[in-house]
N, C-alpha and C positions, 0 to 999 in steps of 0.2 A: 222632275215632272211636277213639282210644287209650283213653279213659276207658271207652267201652263195653266194649272188650276185656277191662279189667281187672275190670269188674263182672261178666263172664261167669266168669272164673276164680274170683273170690270166691264165686260162688253154687255152684259145683262143689265148692270146698273145704268149705264148710260141709255138704255131702252125704256127706263122709268119704272124698274120693279126689281125685287130681290129674288132669290131662288124659289121661295114660296109663291111668290105672285106669279112667277113664269108658268106655273102649272095651271092658271085660270083662263088664259085668252083661247080664242078659237084656233082651230087647227091652221087656218092661213096665216095668222099672227105667229103661231109658233113656227111655221115653215120658214116665214122671212126672218125671225130672229135666230133660228139655227143656222140658216144661210149665212147671216152675218157673224154668226159666232164661228163657224167653219172658216170664213174669209180672215177674221182678226187672228184665230189660232194660227192659220198657215202663214201669214204674214210674219207674226212673231217668232215663229219656229225658223223661218229662213233668216231672219235677222241673227238670232241665237247661232245657226250654224255658220254663218258668214263670219262672224265674230270669232269663232272657235277656230276656223280655218286661217284667219289672218294672224294669230298667235303662233303660227308655224314658222313665220319668217317670209322671205321673198320667195316669188315662184321659182320652181326648179328652172335650171339651166338647161341647155340641149343635152348636155352631159349626163342629165339625170340627178346631178347633185343638188343639196339645197343651198348652197354657198359658193364662194369662190373655189376654183379648181384645185388651188394651193393648199385648201383647208380640207378637202375631202379625198383626193387621190393620193396613194402612197407615193412619196418621194424618193428619190435615190439620194437619201441622206446618209450621213455617217454613224447615226445612232438609231436604236431600235425604233420602230413606229410604235406609237401609243396604241394600247389596246381598244377594240372597238366596244362600245357599250351596246346594251339591247336596244336603245333608243335610236339607232342608227342603222335600221336593216336595209333601207332603200339605197343608201350611201355604200353600204358593203357589197350589196349585191351587184351594184352598176359598176363599181371598181374590180370586182371578181370577173365579171364577163368582159370588160374591156382590156383587162390586163391579166392574162393567165401564164405566169412564169412557170417553168418547169421546176421540177423537185429540187430540194436543195442540193442534193448530190451531183446533179447535172448541172447546177449553176457552178458549182466549186470546180468541177472537172475542166469547164470551160475556161477557168482562169489559168489552166497549166499550159504552157508551151513546152515541148521537149524534144531532144534528140532522139532519134531512132534508130535501129541496127538495120543492116540489110541493104542490098541493092535491087531487090525484088521484094514484092508482095510475100510476107511469110508470116508464121503463127505468131512471131514475137512482136513485130510492127502491128500485125492486125488487132493483137490484144490490147496495144495502148489506144488505137482508134477505139476500139469496143469499149474501153473505160469512160470514153466521152471527153478525151482531152480536147482543148480548143484549138491547139496547132501543133505543127510538127516542124523542127529545124533541120535543115539539109546541111549536111557536113560533107568533107570531102571523101569520107568512107562510104558514102550513099551514092557516089557519082562514078560511072564508068564511060557513058557516052550520052549524047542528048536523046538519043532515041530511047534508051534505056531508062534515063531519069524521067521522061515524059511518061513512059509505061508506068513506072513505079508510083509517081504521083498522082497519075489518073486512077489507078488501081486502088490507092489507100483513100482517096477523096470520096470514090463510090462507096466505102464501106462506113462512111461517117453520116450520123443522123442529123448532125447541125454542120454546116460547112465547116470545113478545116481552113485554118490559116497556114500557108506553106512559107515559112520564113528561112532566110539564109544571111550568113554574115558575107557580103560582097561589097568591100569598100574599094575606093581607087587604088590603083598599084597593084603589087603582088603579095604584100605581107598579110594580108587577111582577105582571101580570095578563093573561096570555095568552089567556085565554078570556073575556075581557070581552064582554058582551052575550049569552054563551051560558049562563052560571051566574050564580046570583044573587049581587048586589053585597052586600059585606060592609064593615062599617066597617074603618079601618085598624087595624093590631095596636096601635098606642099607644092608641087608643080602646078596644079590646077589653080592654086590660090594666087599664082602669078598672072593668071589668064584673064581676060574681061568676062564678066558674068555670064553673057551669052553663050560664049564657047564652053564655059563650064556646064551651063544647062545642057547644050547639045550632046555632050558628053555623056550626061545622065540619062537623058532621053533614049539615046543609043542603047545603053547598058541595060536600061529599065524594060524596052521592048524586047531584048534578047532574053531578059529573065522572064517575062509574061509568057512568051512563046514556049518556055520549058515547063510552065505551071507553076512558078513561083509567084507568090502574093504579096510579099513584104521583104524588106532588107533592113536589117540593124545598121542603117546609115542615114544620115551622114553624121561622122565626128565632127562635134562641136566643140572639142577642147581646144584652148588657147596654150600652145607650149611656151615654156621659158626660153628666151632666146639665149640665156647664158648655159643652159644645160647642154651637156655634151649629146650631140645628134637628137636635140629636143627631147631628152628624157625618155621615159618608156613608151611614150606615145609616138614621138619622132614625125616622120614623114607621113603618118596616119592622118595628122592635122593639117588643116589649110595653111597655118601660119601661126606666128607669134603675136600677130597684132589683132586685137578683138574686131576691128573694122574689117580686116582682110578675112578673117574667119567668119564673119557675118555675111559678107557679100558673097563670098564662093559656097559657104555652107546652105545658106538660102537658095542659090541658084542650083547647086547639085540637088537638094531636097525637091525643088520644084519641078526640076527635070525627071526625077524618078517618078514622081506622083503624075506628071504629064502622061508618062508611059503606063499607068494603072498599077503601079507598085506603091504599098503603104510604107511610110518612112517613120524611122525612130531616130531622133536626135540623142546623141551620147557624147560622154558619160557624166551626167549630171551629178554634181554642180560643177564638174570641172577635174578633169585627170591630168590635165596636160602640164602641170607644175612638178609632177612626181617622178621618182627614179625607181619606185618599188613597183613591181608586177603584182596587181591584185589577184592573179591567178595563184600567187605563191603566199602572199602576206598581205597585211591590211596596211595601205599607204596612208601616211598622215600629211595634211595640207594645212600648213601653219600660216594661214593668211587671215587677216580680218575680215569681217563681213563687208566693210566699206570696200576693200580690195577686190573682194569676189564679185560685188556689184558693178565695179568700174572695169573688171577684165574678164573674169572668166564666165559671168552670167551674161554678158552682152550678146554674144550670139544666139543664146537661148531666148531672150527678150526679141531679137530680131526674127529668130524662126518661129515664135509662138505668134507674132504678130502676121506673119506670112502664111498662117494656117498649118503649122506642123501638127499632124495628127497624134504622135507619140513621142515619148520622152523614156530613154533608159536610164534609170539611176544607177550610177557607180557605186562600188564597194570601197569607200574612202571614210577615214576618220578625219573630221573638220572641227576642231575644238571649238571654234568660233560659232559655229552653227549648233552643234551637239557634242558634248565632250564625252558622252557615255555610249553612244551608239553610233554604228557604221551608217552612212547616209542612206542606204538602200533599206535600213529597218527602222529609220528614225521619223517619228511623227513631225518633230520640229523641222524637219528638211522637207519631206514629201508634203504633208498636209499644210504645213506654216508657210516654207518659203516657195515651193513650187505652186502649190494650189491656191493659198490667200495672196501672197506678195506679188507673186508674178501673173496670177489669174489664169493658170493653166488648168482647163477643167475636161481635157481629153485623156487618153489612155496612158498609163504609167505602167512600165514593166521593170522588173530588177535585172540586173546583170546576172549571170548565171549562179545560182545559188550552191553549186558544189565547187566554186573557186575557193582557193585557200583563206582568202581574206574572211570569208564567213565559216567556212566548214571546220577550221581550225578550233572554233569555239561552240558551233552550234550544229546539230543535224540539218539536213535538208527540210524535213517536215516542220521543225520547230523554227526555222529562219523563215519559212513560208507564212507561218502564222504571225510571226512579228512583222514581216513586211506588208502583209495584208491589213493588219491592224494601224501600220503607220501610214497607209494611204495608198499602197501600190495597188494595181489592179490585176496585173498578169504576172506570172510567176514562172520565172525561166529556169528550167532544168536543162542543162546541156548534154552532161555525160552521167546519167544517173536515172535512166527510165525505170529501174527497178525500185525507185523510190515515189513512183508516181502514186501508187495505191495509196502508201501510208501518208503521203502529203494530202491527197484528197480527205480520207479519214481523219486525218488530224484537224483539218479546218472545219469539216462537218461537225465533229464532236466540238470544236470550239465555240461554235454557234449554239450548239444545243446546251452547252454547258454555261453560256453566257458570256464567255472571255471574248466573243467577237460579236459585234452587233449584227443582226441579220440584215440590216440596211447597207452595211458596209459589204457583203457578198452581193447584194442587190446592185448597187451602182457599179461595182467592179464588173459584174456579169454584163450589165448593159453597156458599159463602155467597150467591153472585148467585142461584143456583137455589133456595135456601131462602127468599129474600127475595121472589122471584117466585111461591112456591108451587108450584115444579115438584118433585114427589116421585120422579121417575124414578131418582135416584141416592141415594135415603135410605140404602140399605145401605153407602154409602161413607162415611159420617159417623163 
């Protein structure tokens, strides 16, 4: 207020008098001087206020933030978001209204995709849906007929508050084919690898459309492993792979993946970073891949690069020990492999799922909840439990507690949740991206 008094005095001095002299003139003079005084004070006040507003930075954007969107809206980062200070109430309110994520436990539950019991809706499988899991996996023991499976999946979907992913392992051939007899038979992947890409794609479109008609939304396929030509019967993967040449696997794998997506099926390339050179079954034990990183880049990773470039929406990470990448942790639990190689080096920013966490390669040394936490911290988004639905509640609680205790950044759960929802085509949280 002192500056305003100084302005009053200056205005009177310009009129030829001081404060004492101002008392002497006539009423008319006083009126004119008072008017000039009011105008001068008003002009100075406006100048001061405009200067004060200018100190706040550039005008707000249409989103309500006072700066670039990248500095004001929470991002799907791998580390906890910085705390909001009292000086940022407008930004915080705008972000909250634009992006209202569900509670933490709901987000965590959506990361779990799990096998379920029963051929009809029952108390057990309904309880899994009630826990808020993001997806269910159809196995052979869930299938009796097309009519029965449609009714089962329709009933379970109706119970979910967030749309369910319904996934299946339906590969070319008969070795891994949960829907055998309900969908058209296809040649093995090895046989498809010898066909032109257009024919491979046609086979996949036909298969995908039949799965969509049953209520399936995603397939854990294609296998992008490059098998060793010298291994007996192609090693443990064998004819599940499109071939022993990176070029053949890339061509046929991309064609098959595109055909499934054309039919409305979400796809997963597997088993990153490459299971084709092994003779050990990861359902039983942890296979070791003794290949240099240069060899992996020139052989095993070539089909992944091709599929990623073609728009592959999801990658399944296998349970492998690859000392050239990480000598301490299996690939499915390794930040060096998932966040480092897959995310940063290959540039894959879409959904990452683990192979089943109850498999012997992992469960021999870790519980399912402990493995799930490590996988999430390593960069995986979706946690697959094939045969262990009784571990779902413990897994959700373990991760929720890990976030609250600071072992898992809240941003890691957030980014995983948003990737799961994007993969499922759920647009409820698009504003949070």
